[in-house]
LUMTORPA-300619 format. One record per residue (C-alpha): residue in one letter; x, y, z; residue number from 1. Coordinates in nm, 2 decimals, padded with zeros to 4 digits, m for minus. Each point is the difference from the previous one (the first is absolute). Example, Ala and Ser with C-alpha at 12.3 -4.5 7.8 and 13.67 -1.06 7.14 Angstrom:
REM LUMTORPA-300619
   midren        x        y        z   timar
        A    01.23   m00.45    00.78       1
        S    00.14    00.34   m00.07       2
This chain:
REM LUMTORPA-300619
   midren        x        y        z   timar
        M    02.39    00.03   m01.43       1
        M    00.30   m00.09   m00.23       2
        C    00.13   m00.20    00.33       3
        A   m00.32   m00.16    00.07       4
        A   m00.09   m00.12   m00.35       5
        H    00.33   m00.24    00.01       6
        C    00.08   m00.11    00.36       7
        G   m00.26   m00.29   m00.02       8
        G   m00.22   m00.11    00.31       9
        R   m00.29    00.20    00.15      10
        V    00.10    00.37   m00.01      11
        L   m00.18    00.32    00.12      12
        V    00.07    00.31   m00.11      13
        I   m00.11    00.32    00.23      14
        D   m00.04    00.33   m00.16      15
        H   m00.17    00.30    00.18      16
        A   m00.10    00.14   m00.33      17
        K   m00.32   m00.02   m00.21      18
        A    00.16   m00.13   m00.28      19
        A    00.31   m00.17   m00.06      20
        G    00.32    00.11   m00.17      21
        E   m00.10    00.38    00.06      22
        K    00.38    00.13   m00.04      23
        I    00.01   m00.23   m00.33      24
        R   m00.33    00.20   m00.13      25
        I    00.14    00.33    00.06      26
        S    00.38   m00.06   m00.13      27
        G    00.13    00.12   m00.31      28
        G   m00.27    00.23   m00.05      29
        G   m00.23   m00.28    00.00      30
        R    00.17   m00.22   m00.22      31
        C    00.24   m00.16    00.23      32
        N    00.38    00.04   m00.09      33
        F    00.03   m00.37    00.11      34
        T    00.36   m00.09   m00.05      35
        N    00.30    00.15   m00.16      36
        M    00.22   m00.16   m00.25      37
        Y    00.32    00.07    00.13      38
        A   m00.08   m00.10    00.36      39
        E    00.32   m00.10    00.22      40
        P    00.15   m00.01    00.31      41
        A    00.15    00.36   m00.05      42
        N   m00.34    00.19   m00.04      43
        F   m00.09   m00.10    00.36      44
        L    00.10    00.18    00.33      45
        S    00.06   m00.19    00.32      46
        Q    00.21    00.01    00.30      47
        N    00.11   m00.35   m00.16      48
        P    00.02    00.06   m00.36      49
        H    00.06   m00.41   m00.05      50
        F   m00.33   m00.09    00.16      51
        C   m00.21    00.06   m00.30      52
        K    00.25   m00.18   m00.24      53
        S   m00.16   m00.37    00.10      54
        A   m00.38    00.08   m00.06      55
        L    00.05    00.21   m00.30      56
        A    00.20   m00.28   m00.19      57
        R   m00.24   m00.30    00.09      58
        Y   m00.29    00.23   m00.15      59
        T    00.10    00.23   m00.25      60
        Q   m00.17    00.31   m00.18      61
        W   m00.08   m00.25   m00.29      62
        D   m00.15   m00.23    00.20      63
        F   m00.27    00.21    00.10      64
        V   m00.04    00.13   m00.38      65
        S   m00.02   m00.37   m00.11      66
        L   m00.30    00.01    00.26      67
        V   m00.16    00.31   m00.13      68
        D    00.06   m00.16   m00.34      69
        S   m00.17   m00.34    00.10      70
        Y   m00.30    00.25    00.11      71
        G   m00.02    00.15   m00.37      72
        I    00.04    00.32    00.17      73
        K    00.17    00.27   m00.24      74
        W    00.27    00.20    00.11      75
        H    00.26    00.26   m00.11      76
        E    00.33    00.15    00.08      77
        K   m00.05    00.41    00.10      78
        T    00.36    00.08    00.06      79
        L    00.31   m00.13    00.17      80
        G   m00.12   m00.35    00.01      81
        Q   m00.37    00.08    00.20      82
        L   m00.20   m00.23   m00.12      83
        F   m00.38    00.08    00.04      84
        C   m00.35   m00.15   m00.13      85
        D   m00.15    00.12   m00.30      86
        N   m00.34   m00.02    00.18      87
        S   m00.04    00.04    00.34      88
        A    00.20   m00.08    00.36      89
        K   m00.35   m00.19    00.07      90
        D    00.15   m00.28   m00.25      91
        I    00.28   m00.07    00.25      92
        I   m00.24    00.00    00.29      93
        A   m00.22   m00.23   m00.19      94
        L    00.31   m00.22   m00.06      95
        L    00.08   m00.04    00.31      96
        R   m00.36   m00.07    00.16      97
        D   m00.03   m00.28   m00.28      98
        L    00.31   m00.16    00.10      99
        M   m00.11    00.02    00.38     100
        D   m00.36   m00.17   m00.09     101
        K    00.19   m00.26   m00.21     102
        A    00.22   m00.11    00.34     103
        G   m00.31    00.00    00.21     104
        A    00.14    00.34    00.20     105
        Q   m00.27    00.20    00.21     106
        L    00.01    00.40    00.02     107
        W   m00.15    00.15    00.27     108
        L   m00.09    00.40   m00.10     109
        E   m00.09    00.26    00.26     110
        T    00.16   m00.21    00.27     111
        A    00.25    00.19    00.24     112
        V    00.28   m00.17    00.19     113
        E    00.06    00.10    00.35     114
        S    00.29   m00.18    00.11     115
        V    00.18   m00.37   m00.06     116
        S    00.11   m00.21    00.27     117
        Q    00.16   m00.36    00.03     118
        S   m00.09   m00.29    00.21     119
        D   m00.02   m00.37    00.01     120
        G    00.18   m00.01   m00.35     121
        L   m00.21    00.23   m00.17     122
        F   m00.07    00.36   m00.07     123
        H   m00.32    00.16    00.09     124
        A   m00.11    00.30   m00.18     125
        R   m00.27    00.23    00.21     126
        L   m00.22    00.17   m00.27     127
        V   m00.32    00.19   m00.04     128
        R   m00.22   m00.10   m00.25     129
        G   m00.32    00.13   m00.09     130
        G    00.03    00.19    00.34     131
        K    00.04   m00.31    00.18     132
        P    00.31   m00.12    00.14     133
        L    00.15   m00.35   m00.04     134
        T    00.33   m00.19   m00.03     135
        V    00.13   m00.20   m00.26     136
        S    00.30   m00.23    00.04     137
        A    00.29   m00.15   m00.21     138
        R    00.31   m00.18   m00.02     139
        R    00.13    00.32   m00.24     140
        V   m00.04    00.35   m00.03     141
        V    00.14    00.23   m00.25     142
        L    00.02    00.34    00.00     143
        A   m00.08    00.16   m00.32     144
        T   m00.15    00.34    00.10     145
        G    00.20    00.22   m00.21     146
        G    00.15    00.35    00.20     147
        K   m00.13    00.33    00.11     148
        S   m00.01    00.15   m00.34     149
        I   m00.38    00.17   m00.12     150
        P   m00.16    00.00    00.34     151
        K   m00.34    00.12   m00.15     152
        M   m00.03   m00.36   m00.13     153
        G    00.06   m00.14    00.36     154
        A    00.36   m00.08    00.01     155
        T    00.14   m00.03    00.34     156
        G    00.32   m00.13    00.16     157
        I   m00.18   m00.31    00.13     158
        A    00.23   m00.23   m00.16     159
        Y    00.32    00.14    00.21     160
        Q   m00.21    00.01    00.30     161
        I   m00.05   m00.40   m00.02     162
        A    00.34   m00.05   m00.09     163
        E    00.11    00.20    00.30     164
        S   m00.25   m00.22    00.23     165
        F    00.19   m00.34   m00.11     166
        G    00.35    00.18    00.05     167
        L    00.10    00.08   m00.32     168
        Q    00.16    00.35   m00.09     169
        V   m00.12    00.25   m00.22     170
        T    00.24    00.25   m00.18     171
        E   m00.08    00.39   m00.01     172
        T   m00.27    00.04   m00.21     173
        R   m00.09    00.34   m00.22     174
        P   m00.21    00.11   m00.33     175
        A    00.18   m00.09   m00.29     176
        L   m00.06    00.05   m00.40     177
        V   m00.15    00.33    00.13     178
        P    00.00    00.38   m00.10     179
        L    00.24    00.23    00.17     180
        T   m00.12    00.33    00.17     181
        F    00.13    00.34    00.05     182
        S   m00.15    00.21    00.33     183
        A    00.04    00.35   m00.23     184
        Q   m00.16   m00.18   m00.30     185
        P    00.24    00.16   m00.24     186
        F   m00.12   m00.18   m00.31     187
        A   m00.38    00.11    00.05     188
        P    00.04    00.27   m00.28     189
        I    00.10   m00.28   m00.24     190
        S   m00.22   m00.33    00.13     191
        G   m00.09   m00.20   m00.30     192
        T    00.35    00.04   m00.18     193
        A    00.17   m00.31   m00.08     194
        I    00.36   m00.05   m00.16     195
        P    00.25   m00.30   m00.04     196
        G    00.25   m00.03    00.31     197
        R    00.24   m00.15    00.19     198
        V   m00.06   m00.02    00.35     199
        R    00.26   m00.14    00.26     200
        A   m00.05   m00.06    00.36     201
        G    00.20   m00.23    00.22     202
        N    00.16   m00.26   m00.24     203
        G   m00.29    00.00   m00.21     204
        S    00.00    00.19   m00.34     205
        F   m00.32   m00.04   m00.24     206
        D   m00.03    00.17   m00.35     207
        E   m00.38    00.06   m00.08     208
        A   m00.28    00.28    00.02     209
        V    00.01    00.26    00.28     210
        L   m00.34    00.18    00.07     211
        F    00.00    00.32    00.17     212
        T   m00.30    00.02    00.26     213
        H   m00.15    00.26    00.24     214
        R    00.13   m00.17    00.28     215
        G    00.32   m00.09   m00.13     216
        L    00.14   m00.28   m00.22     217
        S   m00.13   m00.32   m00.20     218
        G    00.03   m00.21   m00.33     219
        P    00.18   m00.32   m00.01     220
        A    00.33    00.08    00.06     221
        I   m00.08    00.18    00.33     222
        L   m00.21   m00.30    00.13     223
        Q    00.27   m00.23   m00.08     224
        A    00.24    00.20    00.17     225
        S   m00.21    00.07    00.29     226
        S    00.10   m00.36    00.10     227
        Y    00.34    00.09    00.04     228
        W   m00.07    00.32    00.18     229
        T   m00.01    00.09    00.37     230
        E   m00.13    00.30    00.17     231
        G    00.22    00.29    00.02     232
        D    00.22   m00.10   m00.30     233
        S    00.00    00.16   m00.30     234
        V   m00.09   m00.13   m00.36     235
        H    00.19    00.11   m00.32     236
        L   m00.15    00.06   m00.31     237
        S    00.11    00.00   m00.33     238
        L   m00.21    00.17   m00.27     239
        C    00.01   m00.16   m00.37     240
        P    00.27   m00.21    00.09     241
        E    00.11   m00.07   m00.34     242
        N    00.07    00.35   m00.07     243
        D    00.33    00.17   m00.01     244
        W   m00.12    00.32    00.19     245
        M    00.36    00.16   m00.04     246
        A   m00.02   m00.02   m00.36     247
        I   m00.34    00.09   m00.05     248
        L    00.05    00.34    00.20     249
        R    00.34    00.07   m00.19     250
        Q   m00.18   m00.07   m00.33     251
        A   m00.30    00.22    00.12     252
        R    00.25    00.25    00.07     253
        S    00.19    00.02   m00.30     254
        D   m00.34   m00.02   m00.23     255
        T   m00.21    00.28    00.21     256
        P    00.22    00.19    00.23     257
        R   m00.24    00.24    00.10     258
        R   m00.23   m00.25    00.14     259
        Q   m00.04   m00.07    00.39     260
        I    00.12   m00.31    00.13     261
        G   m00.35   m00.11    00.11     262
        T   m00.15    00.10   m00.31     263
        A    00.24   m00.25   m00.19     264
        L   m00.07   m00.29    00.22     265
        A   m00.39    00.05   m00.08     266
        E    00.09   m00.19   m00.34     267
        H    00.11   m00.30    00.19     268
        L   m00.23   m00.01    00.30     269
        P   m00.37    00.06    00.03     270
        K   m00.07    00.34    00.02     271
        K   m00.12    00.04    00.35     272
        L    00.29   m00.20    00.18     273
        A    00.27    00.25   m00.22     274
        Q   m00.21    00.29    00.15     275
        H    00.02   m00.16    00.35     276
        L    00.39   m00.06   m00.06     277
        D    00.05    00.34   m00.14     278
        E   m00.16    00.15    00.36     279
        A    00.13   m00.22    00.22     280
        W    00.36    00.00   m00.13     281
        G    00.03    00.34   m00.12     282
        L    00.06   m00.07   m00.35     283
        Q   m00.08    00.32   m00.15     284
        D    00.36    00.12   m00.15     285
        Q    00.02    00.03   m00.36     286
        L    00.21   m00.32   m00.15     287
        A    00.24    00.25   m00.17     288
        N    00.10    00.10    00.36     289
        T    00.01   m00.35    00.14     290
        T    00.35   m00.14    00.06     291
        D    00.09   m00.36   m00.04     292
        K    00.01   m00.04    00.38     293
        R   m00.35    00.12    00.03     294
        L   m00.12   m00.20   m00.28     295
        A    00.15   m00.28    00.20     296
        E   m00.18    00.07    00.31     297
        V   m00.31   m00.02   m00.16     298
        A    00.04   m00.31   m00.21     299
        E    00.13   m00.17    00.35     300
        L   m00.35    00.12    00.12     301
        L   m00.19   m00.18   m00.27     302
        A    00.20   m00.33    00.00     303
        D    00.01   m00.01    00.39     304
        W   m00.28    00.19    00.19     305
        E    00.01   m00.04    00.35     306
        L   m00.34    00.00    00.21     307
        T   m00.09   m00.10    00.35     308
        P   m00.34   m00.13    00.04     309
        T   m00.17    00.02    00.33     310
        G   m00.20   m00.32   m00.01     311
        S   m00.19   m00.16   m00.23     312
        E   m00.38   m00.07   m00.07     313
        G    00.01   m00.29    00.24     314
        Y   m00.18   m00.35    00.02     315
        R   m00.29    00.20   m00.13     316
        T    00.12   m00.01   m00.36     317
        A    00.31   m00.26    00.03     318
        E   m00.02   m00.28   m00.20     319
        V    00.20   m00.23    00.23     320
        T    00.15   m00.02    00.32     321
        L    00.38   m00.01    00.06     322
        G    00.13   m00.29    00.24     323
        G   m00.24   m00.21    00.19     324
        I    00.06   m00.36    00.16     325
        D    00.39   m00.05    00.04     326
        T    00.11   m00.24   m00.26     327
        D    00.26   m00.14    00.27     328
        G   m00.33   m00.16    00.14     329
        L   m00.08   m00.13   m00.27     330
        S    00.10   m00.31   m00.24     331
        S    00.07    00.15   m00.34     332
        K   m00.12   m00.33   m00.17     333
        T   m00.32   m00.10    00.20     334
        M   m00.07    00.34    00.14     335
        E   m00.08   m00.16    00.31     336
        A    00.11    00.15    00.33     337
        K    00.33   m00.17    00.11     338
        D   m00.12   m00.02    00.39     339
        V   m00.40   m00.01   m00.04     340
        P   m00.06   m00.29   m00.23     341
        G   m00.29    00.00   m00.19     342
        L   m00.03    00.37    00.01     343
        Y    00.10    00.17   m00.38     344
        A    00.00    00.35   m00.11     345
        I    00.00    00.11   m00.37     346
        G    00.00    00.28   m00.23     347
        E    00.00    00.40    00.12     348
        C   m00.01   m00.08    00.37     349
        V    00.33   m00.16   m00.03     350
        D    00.33    00.24   m00.04     351
        V    00.01   m00.01   m00.35     352
        T   m00.07    00.28   m00.23     353
        G   m00.02    00.02   m00.35     354
        W    00.04    00.29   m00.24     355
        L   m00.26    00.18   m00.19     356
        G   m00.15   m00.22   m00.29     357
        G   m00.13   m00.33    00.06     358
        Y    00.28   m00.10    00.26     359
        N   m00.21   m00.02    00.30     360
        F   m00.27   m00.20   m00.17     361
        Q    00.28   m00.26   m00.10     362
        W    00.14   m00.05    00.33     363
        A   m00.38   m00.04    00.14     364
        W   m00.01   m00.31   m00.26     365
        S    00.33   m00.12    00.07     366
        S    00.02   m00.02    00.37     367
        A   m00.36   m00.12   m00.01     368
        M    00.10   m00.30   m00.21     369
        A    00.30   m00.05    00.22     370
        C   m00.22    00.00    00.31     371
        A   m00.25   m00.24   m00.16     372
        R    00.22   m00.24   m00.14     373
        A    00.16   m00.05    00.34     374
        I   m00.34   m00.07    00.12     375
        A   m00.10   m00.24   m00.25     376
        E    00.33   m00.17    00.01     377
        S   m00.01   m00.07    00.39     378
        D   m00.36   m00.13   m00.02     379
């Protein structure tokens, strides 16, 4: 929709859904975390970390905020630069639809794309609309179909299939910004317990809330780290990372020497979690009988708890798809396929994945504008 509203000429947007912008509608708890104040290239993952720089620099978060302001949409910062609509995510959809209407762009809903081919200098899309097959032809095609995340809304890998049919490469894809799971469900007894944490996976480290669930771990810090986690690897969890656990345990030993270690921890952790750690780590010793070496071992566990998930919740709950159409085959300035003039790819289907917190929406707006401007200028 963003691209269609700005590229000029006769434009047709094809959407299999019953309503436009369904992923926008459900985002941010229905209020759409439409961008982030601090969006910059460092907040994005890609095999080519430089690819996103051009588009993000030429259409910034403040450009989109100005657009939102021009429509009188009220917004607020929630945390860490995350910007949400005060009212509803539907305000963003209405904005985009209005831009499309003003540009004269058409929208066909409940229309499925079966394939895209090219001949005689035109692209030909085979569609099914109203139960009937038809073909539309155009000089240009923009792949803006998102990724595989949330298949119950109809998400598929069609963009990857079309890209590969034209000879473009697609990197490995997997669920990202997704809860992590454990086969033995070790945290079922403390499901629903949340705590400030620092989660490290690969070369990513995030300080936000961690939520223990029946199936494993969730919460913002876990979702962020999941983009850096690969199956078989461990994650490292620091509980209340601002705490000096060694100092806390020593003070507890001095103040209440007859208490058990686990009991002392319950004053600094949720009680259910403290009880779980008491049983899992054997913290029944009295503080008076606990050496500094043992206290240091417990403090280290609290500051660097190593856990090995067996998997993730998958695309069912993943907010985005990591990986996608290989950026080596695309122009970072125009989003056009280098070897297939007239074919473009934007947004989530490209191998550019943002952090949690509005970054992926910003990539959608920025890449859409890079593409739209290139098409408008070429005409």
